N, C-alpha and C positions, 0 to 999 in steps of 0.2 A: 380872645374872643367866644369860643367857646365857653369857656366858664363866667362868663358875666350871662354867655343865653343862660348855662344852664339853673346859675344863679338866681335869675327873674326868671325860666320857667316853674323855680322849689317855688321861689316867692309867693307868685302866682297862684301857685296850690295849694300853700300856706294859707292864704289870705282865702280862698275860694270855699277850705274846707274847716279855717275856725272855726266857725259859729256852729253847726255839725258835731262841733266835740262834748260842750257843753248835757246837749238832748240826743247823744242821733243825728240820720240827716232825715231824718222823718219828720224832722219838729220840733215844735213844742210839747213840752214831756205831758205825760196822762194824765188828766183830772184825778186829781184827789177822789176818800167817800165823801169828805166834806163840804170840798167844787161841786159835787155831783147831785152831793142832798140839796144847799139852795139852788143851783139850779132849777131841782123839779119841783122845793116845794115854791119857787118864785112864780113859776110858769103856770100854777095849778089857774090863776085868775084867765087867762088867754086861750090855757086849753079848753074851762069849761064851756066856751064859743058854743064848741059843736062837740054832742053828742063821742064823734068817734076819739078825737084826740085830747079829752074828757080820762073815757074808756084806758084808753093807749097809756099810761099813764100809774095809775092801780097793777095790782096785781091780776090777775084775770077771774073776771066775781067779787071781785070787792071795791071794785067802785061806786059809788052813793048815787040809788034813786036816781034814775033820770029828772024829778021833779027835783030833787032837792038843788040839780047845776047851777042852775040859775042863783041862789045863793052866791054860789060860789064863781062869781063877776064879781059883784058889790064890796068885793075884800084882798086886799093885799095880805100879801103872808110872808112873815119872813123868822128864819129865826134864833130865839135865841138864844134855845142849847140845844146837841143831841150827845147821845150817847150810843156809841157804833162797838157791836160786839158781837164776830167775825161779822154774816152775811145779816142780821137784824139790825134795827138802828131807829132810838124813841126818842123823839122828835117836841121840841119844847116851843112850842108856832105862835109868835107876837099876831092878832087877825086885828087888821086896820079896818074902819072904813073908808073909799074912795073917794067918794066924794067929800068927804071933810076932813080925810086922814084920822079918824078920831077913834082912839082904841074901843076896841070892841067887846078885848079881854085875852085870853092864852088859852090854850087846849095840848093836849099831846093826841101826838098821828104817831103811826111806827110805819118803817119802811120794810123790808126787805129788797137784798141783793139775787136778779133775773139772771142769768147770763153775767152781761161784765155790766149789768143796768141796774140802776138802785128804782124798784117801786116804790106806790103807797099805799099799805095796806089797808092801812088807816087815816084818812082824817074827819076826825070829826069841826060838829061848827060851835064856836061861843050858843048855846040858845035866844042871844041879842040879837042877834043876824036871819033878818027875816026873806 
């Protein structure tokens, strides 16, 4: 009888701890730099609706002028390719119009890792984005 309880206790403990083995008990594994950059780039249109949120995406002092911010709300952005070297990244971004999903062009953005976060250093728009 003692063995059954002991065995059942070990079984319960194993079932409870099994999900922790691949990732640790803290939950999901940390995002990769590529995943973080994709999240950063895709968040630009929503963040551009508010000056503080938009500036937060950029390295301090590198955000486009506030008069340019509304142009970013009219677009969606998708990473075509990226190159990461240490704490710097170069990103080729496909820009599309939100209203009809028409491709407006490709542009090259740069990003830098600040602490544990990626921030944009430059995010130019194609000249045909008004």
